[in-house]
KEKOLMI-536941 format. One record per residue: residue in one letter; residue number from 1; x, y, z of N, C-alpha, C in turn. Coordinates in nm, 3 decimals, always signed. Layout:
// KEKOLMI-536941
residuo_num_n_x_n_y_n_z_ca_x_ca_y_ca_z_c_x_c_y_c_z
A_NUM_X_Y_Z_X_Y_Z_X_Y_Z
...
END
This chain:
// KEKOLMI-536941
residuo_num_n_x_n_y_n_z_ca_x_ca_y_ca_z_c_x_c_y_c_z
X_1_+0.586_-9.912_+9.144_+0.571_-9.744_+9.157_+0.540_-9.689_+9.283
X_2_+0.555_-9.608_+9.318_+0.511_-9.547_+9.472_+0.405_-9.488_+9.468
X_3_+0.335_-9.484_+9.578_+0.186_-9.413_+9.583_+0.203_-9.244_+9.572
X_4_+0.347_-9.140_+9.547_+0.353_-9.021_+9.581_+0.368_-9.019_+9.465
X_5_+0.349_-8.902_+9.389_+0.362_-8.825_+9.250_+0.521_-8.774_+9.228
X_6_+0.580_-8.821_+9.301_+0.764_-8.807_+9.261_+0.815_-8.866_+9.220
X_7_+0.849_-8.842_+9.126_+0.947_-8.930_+9.009_+1.070_-8.970_+9.092
X_8_+1.096_-9.085_+9.026_+1.143_-9.172_+9.129_+1.303_-9.123_+9.015
X_9_+1.424_-9.195_+9.096_+1.575_-9.121_+9.015_+1.593_-9.141_+8.925
X_10_+1.543_-9.269_+8.872_+1.538_-9.351_+8.743_+1.482_-9.234_+8.626
X_11_+1.354_-9.244_+8.666_+1.274_-9.147_+8.565_+1.281_-8.998_+8.591
X_12_+1.377_-8.944_+8.694_+1.420_-8.840_+8.696_+1.550_-8.869_+8.588
X_13_+1.617_-8.915_+8.581_+1.763_-8.917_+8.543_+1.720_-8.942_+8.381
X_14_+1.591_-9.017_+8.330_+1.583_-9.030_+8.204_+1.474_-8.907_+8.108
X_15_+1.427_-8.841_+8.203_+1.387_-8.741_+8.189_+1.526_-8.635_+8.183
X_16_+1.634_-8.590_+8.242_+1.736_-8.515_+8.235_+1.835_-8.549_+8.095
X_17_+1.802_-8.707_+8.083_+1.863_-8.763_+7.966_+1.764_-8.698_+7.818
X_18_+1.660_-8.755_+7.807_+1.587_-8.662_+7.717_+1.600_-8.504_+7.693
X_19_+1.605_-8.454_+7.776_+1.659_-8.256_+7.798_+1.779_-8.255_+7.718
X_20_+1.839_-8.380_+7.749_+2.032_-8.321_+7.741_+2.019_-8.366_+7.586
X_21_+1.958_-8.521_+7.557_+1.946_-8.510_+7.400_+1.877_-8.428_+7.369
X_22_+1.789_-8.382_+7.363_+1.647_-8.229_+7.291_+1.750_-8.146_+7.267
X_23_+1.871_-8.098_+7.378_+1.891_-7.956_+7.357_+2.036_-8.003_+7.294
X_24_+2.053_-8.150_+7.297_+2.171_-8.174_+7.206_+2.138_-8.110_+7.077
X_25_+2.030_-8.246_+7.047_+1.971_-8.201_+6.892_+1.962_-8.061_+6.841
X_26_+1.885_-8.011_+6.948_+1.895_-7.859_+6.874_+2.002_-7.776_+6.895
X_27_+2.121_-7.829_+6.958_+2.219_-7.780_+6.951_+2.276_-7.806_+6.823
X_28_+2.274_-7.911_+6.787_+2.345_-8.007_+6.672_+2.278_-7.936_+6.540
X_29_+2.147_-7.903_+6.593_+2.034_-7.857_+6.464_+2.087_-7.702_+6.424
X_30_+2.120_-7.658_+6.554_+2.187_-7.498_+6.556_+2.342_-7.526_+6.471
X_31_+2.354_-7.599_+6.509_+2.571_-7.625_+6.449_+2.515_-7.603_+6.291
X_32_+2.437_-7.729_+6.244_+2.377_-7.787_+6.131_+2.390_-7.641_+6.072
X_33_+2.212_-7.549_+6.141_+2.182_-7.476_+5.993_+2.310_-7.375_+6.000
X_34_+2.441_-7.339_+6.077_+2.485_-7.238_+6.083_+2.586_-7.274_+5.979
X_35_+2.634_-7.430_+5.994_+2.719_-7.479_+5.900_+2.665_-7.466_+5.805
X_36_+2.549_-7.461_+5.748_+2.482_-7.465_+5.633_+2.511_-7.307_+5.555
X_37_+2.467_-7.170_+5.697_+2.439_-7.059_+5.655_+2.626_-7.024_+5.586
X_38_+2.684_-7.068_+5.678_+2.830_-7.064_+5.663_+2.878_-7.099_+5.514
X_39_+2.850_-7.190_+5.462_+2.883_-7.297_+5.354_+2.850_-7.188_+5.217
X_40_+2.733_-7.152_+5.246_+2.589_-7.095_+5.142_+2.711_-6.956_+5.129
X_41_+2.698_-6.928_+5.205_+2.810_-6.806_+5.216_+2.897_-6.814_+5.155
X_42_+3.012_-6.909_+5.230_+3.154_-6.900_+5.146_+3.129_-6.982_+4.971
X_43_+3.018_-7.042_+4.985_+2.963_-7.080_+4.841_+2.908_-6.935_+4.751
X_44_+2.865_-6.823_+4.784_+2.835_-6.723_+4.750_+2.991_-6.663_+4.716
X_45_+3.076_-6.631_+4.821_+3.173_-6.571_+4.800_+3.251_-6.647_+4.741
X_46_+3.306_-6.732_+4.681_+3.368_-6.838_+4.619_+3.284_-6.789_+4.508
X_47_+3.176_-6.801_+4.500_+3.108_-6.738_+4.311_+3.158_-6.635_+4.290
X_48_+3.132_-6.517_+4.402_+3.158_-6.374_+4.377_+3.311_-6.413_+4.331
X_49_+3.399_-6.412_+4.423_+3.524_-6.442_+4.350_+3.570_-6.489_+4.208
X_50_+3.492_-6.580_+4.195_+3.517_-6.657_+4.084_+3.479_-6.579_+3.939
X_51_+3.360_-6.521_+3.954_+3.274_-6.423_+3.872_+3.404_-6.316_+3.864
X_52_+3.470_-6.245_+3.980_+3.560_-6.144_+3.965_+3.657_-6.189_+3.875
X_53_+3.707_-6.335_+3.903_+3.826_-6.357_+3.814_+3.823_-6.379_+3.677
X_54_+3.679_-6.432_+3.667_+3.690_-6.488_+3.557_+3.642_-6.319_+3.490
X_55_+3.563_-6.236_+3.553_+3.553_-6.125_+3.451_+3.677_-6.028_+3.422
X_56_+3.761_-6.068_+3.547_+3.919_-6.013_+3.511_+3.951_-6.066_+3.395
X_57_+3.988_-6.176_+3.389_+4.055_-6.285_+3.296_+3.957_-6.205_+3.137
X_58_+3.823_-6.216_+3.146_+3.771_-6.134_+3.045_+3.851_-6.024_+2.988
X_59_+3.861_-5.920_+3.108_+3.876_-5.759_+3.062_+4.046_-5.809_+3.036
X_60_+4.126_-5.891_+3.079_+4.237_-5.917_+3.044_+4.273_-5.978_+2.897
X_61_+4.162_-6.107_+2.908_+4.198_-6.065_+2.728_+4.148_-5.975_+2.632
X_62_+4.049_-5.951_+2.660_+4.020_-5.844_+2.572_+4.157_-5.708_+2.554
X_63_+4.177_-5.679_+2.703_+4.263_-5.587_+2.686_+4.410_-5.629_+2.591
X_64_+4.421_-5.731_+2.623_+4.556_-5.817_+2.563_+4.510_-5.843_+2.403
X_65_+4.373_-5.910_+2.340_+4.377_-5.844_+2.232_+4.320_-5.731_+2.132
X_66_+4.304_-5.641_+2.224_+4.315_-5.494_+2.176_+4.474_-5.455_+2.190
X_67_+4.544_-5.509_+2.285_+4.703_-5.451_+2.250_+4.738_-5.540_+2.130
X_68_+4.706_-5.667_+2.104_+4.760_-5.743_+1.972_+4.750_-5.683_+1.894
X_69_+4.628_-5.657_+1.884_+4.543_-5.601_+1.745_+4.583_-5.501_+1.698
X_70_+4.673_-5.385_+1.824_+4.715_-5.224_+1.815_+4.853_-5.264_+1.746
X_71_+4.877_-5.365_+1.834_+5.059_-5.396_+1.758_+5.075_-5.458_+1.638
X_72_+4.972_-5.545_+1.600_+4.971_-5.577_+1.485_+4.944_-5.470_+1.374
X_73_+4.833_-5.383_+1.402_+4.832_-5.271_+1.299_+4.909_-5.171_+1.312
X_74_+5.005_-5.164_+1.416_+5.135_-5.045_+1.366_+5.233_-5.138_+1.286
X_75_+5.213_-5.295_+1.314_+5.331_-5.392_+1.215_+5.327_-5.342_+1.045
X_76_+5.193_-5.402_+1.036_+5.096_-5.373_+0.936_+5.145_-5.198_+0.878
X_77_+5.107_-5.108_+0.956_+5.157_-5.008_+0.890_+5.313_-4.966_+0.874
X_78_+5.363_-5.032_+0.993_+5.508_-4.986_+0.966_+5.554_-5.072_+0.819
X_79_+5.523_-5.230_+0.768_+5.548_-5.217_+0.669_+5.490_-5.190_+0.577
X_80_+5.335_-5.101_+0.564_+5.281_-5.043_+0.449_+5.377_-4.960_+0.437
X_81_+5.423_-4.834_+0.518_+5.528_-4.750_+0.512_+5.607_-4.799_+0.432
X_82_+5.719_-4.883_+0.479_+5.820_-4.958_+0.431_+5.854_-4.953_+0.295
X_83_+5.732_-5.045_+0.263_+5.679_-5.054_+0.111_+5.672_-4.995_+0.028
X_84_+5.609_-4.879_+0.132_+5.560_-4.750_+0.008_+5.708_-4.677_-0.009
X_85_+5.802_-4.665_+0.097_+5.982_-4.584_+0.051_+6.043_-4.693_-0.023
X_86_+6.007_-4.799_-0.043_+6.099_-4.893_-0.165_+6.014_-4.900_-0.223
X_87_+5.900_-4.896_-0.253_+5.845_-4.850_-0.418_+5.873_-4.701_-0.456
X_88_+5.878_-4.625_-0.411_+5.932_-4.483_-0.438_+6.078_-4.502_-0.503
X_89_+6.173_-4.508_-0.411_+6.281_-4.582_-0.361_+6.271_-4.633_-0.515
X_90_+6.274_-4.736_-0.540_+6.251_-4.841_-0.694_+6.246_-4.736_-0.822
X_91_+6.133_-4.673_-0.839_+6.072_-4.598_-0.886_+6.125_-4.495_-0.947
X_92_+6.208_-4.428_-0.830_+6.287_-4.327_-0.870_+6.414_-4.362_-0.934
X_93_+6.460_-4.473_-0.872_+6.584_-4.569_-0.970_+6.571_-4.623_-1.079
X_94_+6.449_-4.633_-1.117_+6.389_-4.661_-1.242_+6.387_-4.549_-1.295
X_95_+6.311_-4.449_-1.269_+6.300_-4.350_-1.373_+6.445_-4.289_-1.406
X_96_+6.513_-4.285_-1.350_+6.673_-4.181_-1.279_+6.743_-4.293_-1.461
X_97_+6.682_-4.424_-1.446_+6.783_-4.519_-1.533_+6.708_-4.527_-1.659
X_98_+6.596_-4.505_-1.645_+6.514_-4.531_-1.822_+6.556_-4.392_-1.853
X_99_+6.549_-4.211_-1.758_+6.586_-4.072_-1.848_+6.729_-4.099_-1.858
X_100_+6.838_-4.162_-1.818_+6.981_-4.201_-1.831_+6.990_-4.239_-1.987
X_101_+6.873_-4.363_-2.015_+6.941_-4.402_-2.092_+6.854_-4.379_-2.225
X_102_+6.738_-4.319_-2.214_+6.677_-4.259_-2.295_+6.763_-4.082_-2.329
X_103_+6.837_-4.038_-2.217_+6.974_-3.931_-2.285_+7.062_-4.057_-2.404
X_104_+7.107_-4.149_-2.351_+7.170_-4.250_-2.410_+7.125_-4.206_-2.559
X_105_+7.022_-4.306_-2.572_+6.965_-4.307_-2.675_+6.959_-4.207_-2.789
X_106_+6.964_-4.142_-2.738_+6.905_-4.000_-2.784_+7.077_-3.917_-2.893
X_107_+7.158_-3.949_-2.734_+7.245_-3.910_-2.854_+7.335_-3.969_-2.908
X_108_+7.332_-4.157_-2.902_+7.365_-4.262_-3.001_+7.308_-4.187_-3.130
X_109_+7.144_-4.111_-3.160_+7.114_-4.110_-3.279_+7.133_-3.980_-3.288
X_110_+7.145_-3.856_-3.233_+7.190_-3.757_-3.267_+7.350_-3.769_-3.353
X_111_+7.469_-3.838_-3.275_+7.549_-3.908_-3.337_+7.558_-3.986_-3.446
X_112_+7.494_-4.079_-3.490_+7.426_-4.147_-3.584_+7.383_-4.073_-3.709
X_113_+7.322_-3.965_-3.655_+7.255_-3.879_-3.765_+7.342_-3.799_-3.798
X_114_+7.428_-3.740_-3.761_+7.562_-3.710_-3.757_+7.625_-3.718_-3.838
X_115_+7.682_-3.903_-3.829_+7.774_-3.961_-3.877_+7.715_-3.974_-4.040
X_116_+7.595_-4.019_-4.045_+7.481_-4.005_-4.141_+7.512_-3.899_-4.244
X_117_+7.486_-3.753_-4.165_+7.525_-3.709_-4.282_+7.630_-3.674_-4.357
X_118_+7.763_-3.699_-4.238_+7.881_-3.671_-4.240_+7.952_-3.773_-4.386
X_119_+7.898_-3.956_-4.341_+7.952_-3.986_-4.462_+7.817_-3.928_-4.560
X_120_+7.723_-3.934_-4.582_+7.644_-3.882_-4.694_+7.740_-3.703_-4.778
X_121_+7.761_-3.632_-4.708_+7.881_-3.564_-4.765_+8.001_-3.579_-4.773
X_122_+8.046_-3.712_-4.756_+8.148_-3.788_-4.778_+8.160_-3.829_-4.893
X_123_+8.051_-3.893_-4.888_+7.999_-3.977_-5.063_+8.008_-3.884_-5.139
X_124_+7.896_-3.770_-5.120_+7.873_-3.642_-5.245_+7.988_-3.605_-5.283
X_125_+8.076_-3.582_-5.169_+8.238_-3.512_-5.226_+8.299_-3.616_-5.327
X_126_+8.321_-3.744_-5.238_+8.384_-3.849_-5.330_+8.341_-3.871_-5.501
X_127_+8.254_-3.860_-5.482_+8.172_-3.843_-5.611_+8.145_-3.797_-5.725
X_128_+8.153_-3.651_-5.651_+8.211_-3.492_-5.699_+8.391_-3.530_-5.786
X_129_+8.480_-3.563_-5.710_+8.565_-3.593_-5.681_+8.609_-3.719_-5.815
X_130_+8.549_-3.770_-5.779_+8.583_-3.910_-5.929_+8.536_-3.888_-6.021
X_131_+8.404_-3.789_-5.993_+8.385_-3.718_-6.169_+8.523_-3.618_-6.222
X_132_+8.543_-3.538_-6.119_+8.629_-3.467_-6.186_+8.731_-3.550_-6.177
X_133_+8.823_-3.660_-6.147_+8.945_-3.721_-6.150_+8.883_-3.793_-6.347
X_134_+8.806_-3.841_-6.344_+8.714_-3.929_-6.440_+8.719_-3.830_-6.569
X_135_+8.673_-3.671_-6.546_+8.703_-3.595_-6.637_+8.838_-3.587_-6.695
X_136_+8.904_-3.564_-6.601_+9.068_-3.501_-6.643_+9.109_-3.660_-6.695
X_137_+9.078_-3.726_-6.666_+9.150_-3.847_-6.680_+9.088_-3.904_-6.873
X_138_+8.972_-3.864_-6.881_+8.959_-3.850_-7.058_+9.005_-3.773_-7.115
X_139_+8.997_-3.611_-7.081_+9.048_-3.565_-7.134_+9.226_-3.564_-7.174
X_140_+9.297_-3.641_-7.060_+9.447_-3.658_-7.049_+9.442_-3.717_-7.233
X_141_+9.331_-3.869_-7.139_+9.334_-3.946_-7.248_+9.338_-3.902_-7.454
X_142_+9.183_-3.794_-7.421_+9.191_-3.744_-7.567_+9.354_-3.685_-7.621
X_143_+9.397_-3.612_-7.554_+9.508_-3.532_-7.551_+9.617_-3.609_-7.597
X_144_+9.616_-3.760_-7.493_+9.733_-3.798_-7.573_+9.722_-3.891_-7.694
X_145_+9.571_-3.936_-7.722_+9.552_-3.981_-7.872_+9.545_-3.886_-7.945
X_146_+9.552_-3.759_-7.919_+9.582_-3.619_-8.013_+9.712_-3.670_-8.074
X_147_+9.794_-3.637_-7.966_+9.954_-3.627_-8.009_+10.037_-3.721_-8.013
X_148_+9.928_-3.857_-7.996_+9.983_-3.965_-8.050_+9.951_-3.953_-8.205
X_149_+9.836_-3.877_-8.280_+9.802_-3.917_-8.442_+9.883_-3.784_-8.475
X_150_+9.878_-3.679_-8.436_+9.964_-3.523_-8.446_+10.122_-3.562_-8.442
X_151_+10.156_-3.631_-8.327_+10.322_-3.647_-8.362_+10.407_-3.506_-8.352
X_152_+10.538_-3.538_-8.287_+10.623_-3.408_-8.276_+10.668_-3.344_-8.424
X_153_+10.611_-3.218_-8.412_+10.661_-3.162_-8.518_+10.561_-3.182_-8.708
X_154_+10.477_-3.239_-8.644_+10.364_-3.232_-8.712_+10.242_-3.065_-8.697
X_155_+10.221_-3.060_-8.782_+10.117_-2.951_-8.774_+9.985_-2.978_-8.633
X_156_+9.991_-2.930_-8.563_+9.900_-2.883_-8.452_+9.942_-2.971_-8.331
X_157_+10.105_-3.006_-8.327_+10.133_-3.071_-8.203_+10.154_-3.004_-8.045
X_158_+10.208_-2.831_-8.126_+10.230_-2.779_-7.945_+10.083_-2.743_-7.934
X_159_+9.930_-2.743_-8.005_+9.857_-2.762_-7.993_+9.746_-2.794_-7.822
X_160_+9.762_-2.702_-7.726_+9.695_-2.734_-7.622_+9.529_-2.724_-7.630
X_161_+9.418_-2.804_-7.605_+9.272_-2.794_-7.604_+9.260_-2.715_-7.453
X_162_+9.162_-2.555_-7.466_+9.165_-2.464_-7.348_+9.098_-2.548_-7.256
X_163_+9.020_-2.618_-7.278_+8.962_-2.717_-7.194_+8.966_-2.790_-7.087
X_164_+9.096_-2.784_-7.142_+9.232_-2.914_-7.050_+9.253_-2.889_-6.896
X_165_+9.228_-2.873_-6.818_+9.283_-2.870_-6.661_+9.425_-2.856_-6.686
X_166_+9.514_-2.751_-6.592_+9.649_-2.745_-6.589_+9.741_-2.896_-6.575
X_167_+9.629_-2.991_-6.514_+9.758_-3.150_-6.464_+9.732_-3.157_-6.607
X_168_+9.634_-3.200_-6.689_+9.620_-3.276_-6.805_+9.719_-3.189_-6.937
X_169_+9.716_-3.046_-6.940_+9.842_-2.967_-6.997_+9.936_-2.989_-6.985
X_170_+10.012_-3.043_-6.929_+10.131_-3.076_-6.857_+10.188_-3.205_-6.955
X_171_+10.228_-3.195_-7.076_+10.276_-3.360_-7.192_+10.412_-3.394_-7.120
X_172_+10.398_-3.523_-7.101_+10.515_-3.616_-7.110_+10.646_-3.539_-7.203
X_173_+10.807_-3.504_-7.176_+10.841_-3.460_-7.284_+10.903_-3.588_-7.334
X_174_+10.949_-3.568_-7.508_+11.012_-3.702_-7.555_+11.109_-3.714_-7.450
X_175_+11.146_-3.862_-7.457_+11.323_-3.922_-7.423_+11.297_-3.922_-7.262
X_176_+11.184_-3.885_-7.177_+11.189_-3.860_-7.032_+11.123_-3.976_-6.991
X_177_+11.095_-4.024_-6.864_+11.081_-4.155_-6.826_+10.913_-4.146_-6.827
X_178_+10.851_-3.994_-6.786_+10.735_-3.983_-6.765_+10.706_-4.027_-6.896
X_179_+10.745_-4.013_-7.008_+10.664_-4.049_-7.167_+10.647_-4.191_-7.157
X_180_+10.712_-4.274_-7.059_+10.669_-4.394_-7.064_+10.595_-4.500_-7.028
X_181_+10.560_-4.343_-6.903_+10.452_-4.439_-6.775_+10.349_-4.431_-6.855
X_182_+10.266_-4.590_-6.778_+10.127_-4.595_-6.837_+10.046_-4.539_-6.723
X_183_+9.894_-4.515_-6.784_+9.834_-4.442_-6.700_+9.752_-4.538_-6.606
X_184_+9.719_-4.627_-6.522_+9.598_-4.693_-6.477_+9.509_-4.661_-6.437
X_185_+9.392_-4.668_-6.462_+9.310_-4.587_-6.439_+9.195_-4.666_-6.347
X_186_+9.187_-4.651_-6.207_+9.127_-4.754_-6.110_+9.028_-4.806_-6.121
X_187_+9.025_-4.888_-6.037_+8.900_-5.008_-6.074_+8.824_-4.929_-6.089
X_188_+8.774_-4.842_-5.917_+8.613_-4.798_-5.963_+8.614_-4.729_-6.035
X_189_+8.663_-4.623_-6.133_+8.642_-4.519_-6.228_+8.636_-4.649_-6.313
X_190_+8.675_-4.737_-6.320_+8.621_-4.828_-6.492_+8.514_-4.830_-6.421
X_191_+8.417_-4.856_-6.343_+8.306_-4.900_-6.355_+8.175_-4.772_-6.333
X_192_+8.229_-4.636_-6.369_+8.186_-4.529_-6.409_+8.138_-4.472_-6.570
X_193_+8.233_-4.579_-6.633_+8.193_-4.516_-6.790_+8.107_-4.601_-6.816
END
């Protein structure tokens, strides 16, 4: 070492190196702090962007859910309207068929009642006609028996009962084919005796 206080070139260089290293370390520390600050800002910005994207996605999901529900409700309402219209149309068709069936049943019943009344009247008429025919046959039979007992030329041969109908008063003339005809009584009359 020299006797003077001046540093030597080596010391001077070492001091300069130390200063450069200190300045480099300080610059590195500033760069590191700046990088950390920038990274934190970028991270915060990324978080804000992610939060915004998440909120946007949430709003879209809510809107999509709302739209989906609205569309589903619209479809359900439309299906209900169509079902109600179909139900009303079916009800009208069924009521029309029932009304036509009731009308047809009433007509058939009226026809059956008219037919029944007609058959009842026809039965009464046939019964009256049958009884009249039976009376005439009985009267004709009595007249024939009376004619057979009296005979032609006998007293009372020309007498005709007043209660006989005109058809029964016409007696067959002797020698004609009418005198030989046999009067067949129908089977339904035989049951009346």
